[in-house]
C-alpha positions as CSV (number, residue, x, y, z in Angstrom):
1,M,86.0,105.5,177.7
2,K,83.6,107.4,180.1
3,G,84.5,110.9,178.9
4,P,84.9,113.7,179.0
5,Y,83.7,114.5,175.5
6,T,83.4,117.8,173.6
7,I,79.9,117.8,172.1
8,D,79.3,119.9,169.0
9,A,76.1,121.9,168.7
10,S,75.0,119.8,165.8
11,V,74.4,116.8,168.2
12,F,72.3,118.8,170.6
13,I,70.2,120.3,167.8
14,N,69.8,116.9,166.1
15,A,68.7,115.4,169.4
16,F,66.0,118.1,169.8
17,I,64.5,118.0,166.3
18,P,62.6,114.8,165.7
19,S,62.4,115.3,161.9
20,E,66.2,115.3,161.5
21,I,68.0,112.2,160.2
22,G,69.9,110.5,163.1
23,H,67.7,112.2,165.7
24,Q,67.2,109.0,167.8
25,K,70.9,108.2,167.9
26,S,71.8,111.8,169.0
27,K,69.0,111.8,171.6
28,A,70.0,108.4,172.9
29,L,73.6,109.4,173.3
30,L,72.9,112.6,175.1
31,N,70.4,110.8,177.4
32,F,73.0,108.1,178.1
33,L,75.8,110.6,178.9
34,K,73.5,112.6,181.2
35,S,72.1,109.5,183.0
36,E,75.6,108.1,183.5
37,G,77.0,111.4,184.7
38,I,79.7,111.4,181.9
39,P,81.3,114.8,181.6
40,M,80.7,116.9,178.6
41,I,82.7,120.0,177.6
42,A,81.4,122.7,175.2
43,P,82.2,126.3,174.5
44,T,79.7,128.9,175.7
45,L,79.1,129.3,171.9
46,L,76.9,126.2,172.2
47,L,74.2,128.3,173.8
48,P,73.6,130.9,171.1
49,E,74.2,128.4,168.4
50,T,71.5,126.0,169.6
51,A,69.1,128.9,170.4
52,A,69.5,130.2,166.9
53,A,68.8,126.8,165.3
54,I,65.8,126.1,167.4
55,S,64.4,129.6,166.8
56,R,64.8,129.2,163.0
57,V,63.3,125.7,162.8
58,Y,60.3,126.3,165.1
59,N,59.9,130.1,164.7
60,D,59.6,130.3,168.4
61,K,62.0,132.5,170.3
62,K,60.7,131.5,173.8
63,L,61.3,127.8,173.0
64,A,64.8,128.6,171.7
65,I,65.7,130.5,174.9
66,R,64.2,127.9,177.1
67,F,66.2,125.2,175.3
68,A,69.5,127.1,175.7
69,E,68.8,127.7,179.4
70,Q,68.0,124.0,179.9
71,L,71.4,123.2,178.3
72,R,73.1,125.7,180.6
73,A,71.5,123.9,183.6
74,I,72.9,120.4,182.8
75,P,75.3,119.8,185.6
76,Q,77.9,117.6,183.8
77,I,78.5,120.1,181.0
78,L,81.5,122.2,181.6
79,F,81.1,125.4,179.6
80,V,84.3,127.0,178.4
81,P,84.1,130.8,177.8
82,L,84.9,132.1,174.4
83,D,87.5,134.4,175.8
84,D,90.5,136.0,174.2
85,L,92.7,132.9,174.7
86,L,90.1,130.5,173.2
87,S,89.6,132.9,170.4
88,R,93.3,133.0,169.6
89,Q,93.5,129.2,169.7
90,S,90.6,128.9,167.4
91,I,92.2,131.2,164.9
92,G,95.1,128.7,164.6
93,T,92.7,125.8,164.6
94,A,90.6,127.3,161.8
95,A,93.7,128.1,159.7
96,N,95.5,124.8,160.3
97,F,92.5,122.5,159.7
98,Q,90.6,124.8,157.3
99,L,87.5,124.8,159.4
100,R,84.6,127.2,159.7
101,G,84.9,129.5,162.6
102,S,82.4,127.9,165.0
103,D,83.7,124.4,164.1
104,A,87.2,125.6,165.0
105,V,86.0,126.7,168.4
106,Y,84.7,123.2,169.3
107,V,87.9,121.5,168.0
108,S,90.0,124.0,170.0
109,V,88.0,123.1,173.2
110,A,88.5,119.4,172.5
111,L,92.2,119.9,172.0
112,R,92.5,122.1,175.1
113,Y,90.9,119.4,177.2
114,A,92.5,116.4,175.3
115,C,89.1,114.8,174.8
116,P,87.3,113.4,171.8
117,L,84.9,115.5,169.7
118,V,81.4,114.2,169.0
119,T,79.8,115.9,165.9
120,L,77.5,115.3,163.0
121,D,79.5,117.6,160.8
122,R,81.5,115.5,158.3
123,E,84.0,118.2,157.5
124,Q,84.7,118.9,161.1
125,Y,84.9,115.1,161.8
126,D,87.3,114.4,159.0
127,R,89.5,117.5,159.3
128,A,90.0,117.3,163.1
129,A,90.7,113.6,163.0
130,P,94.5,113.9,162.5
131,A,94.7,115.9,165.8
132,L,92.1,114.2,168.0
133,K,89.6,111.4,168.2
134,T,86.3,112.2,166.5
135,Y,83.0,110.3,166.7
136,Y,79.6,110.5,165.3
137,P,76.9,110.0,168.0
138,E,76.1,106.4,166.9
139,Q,79.8,105.5,167.1
140,L,80.2,106.8,170.6
141,L,77.0,105.2,171.7
142,E,78.3,101.9,170.5
143,I,81.6,102.3,172.4
144,E,80.0,103.6,175.6
145,K,77.2,101.0,176.0
């Protein structure tokens, strides 16, 4: 398919934390997408979400900030600002698909750019599936390679 793909924070976090189940698949997918220059799209919400998770897991605020800044520097990630328009779209997405707020933002970005969503969140995966293509990292890795 060769992208673009909307990548949920769960995938980036999972790829960073070796003790998480599925770590190797998430890491392999992100490395593959980066090495192949395949476009990724994510809301700017990705940056504080990943920083928060890394800070909580490792109790290291400098590591968390460095990780988020490294994400920001990946050239093939298009960051979509969480502005008023995306916020309004996400309200509808949250209500229509009964998603948590942050999950609705990622689904709204995927819908806006008409691209598949890659996530580890089963609820997000299942509930967004009627409106767009959803993948777990291992599924997309299988398709792309």
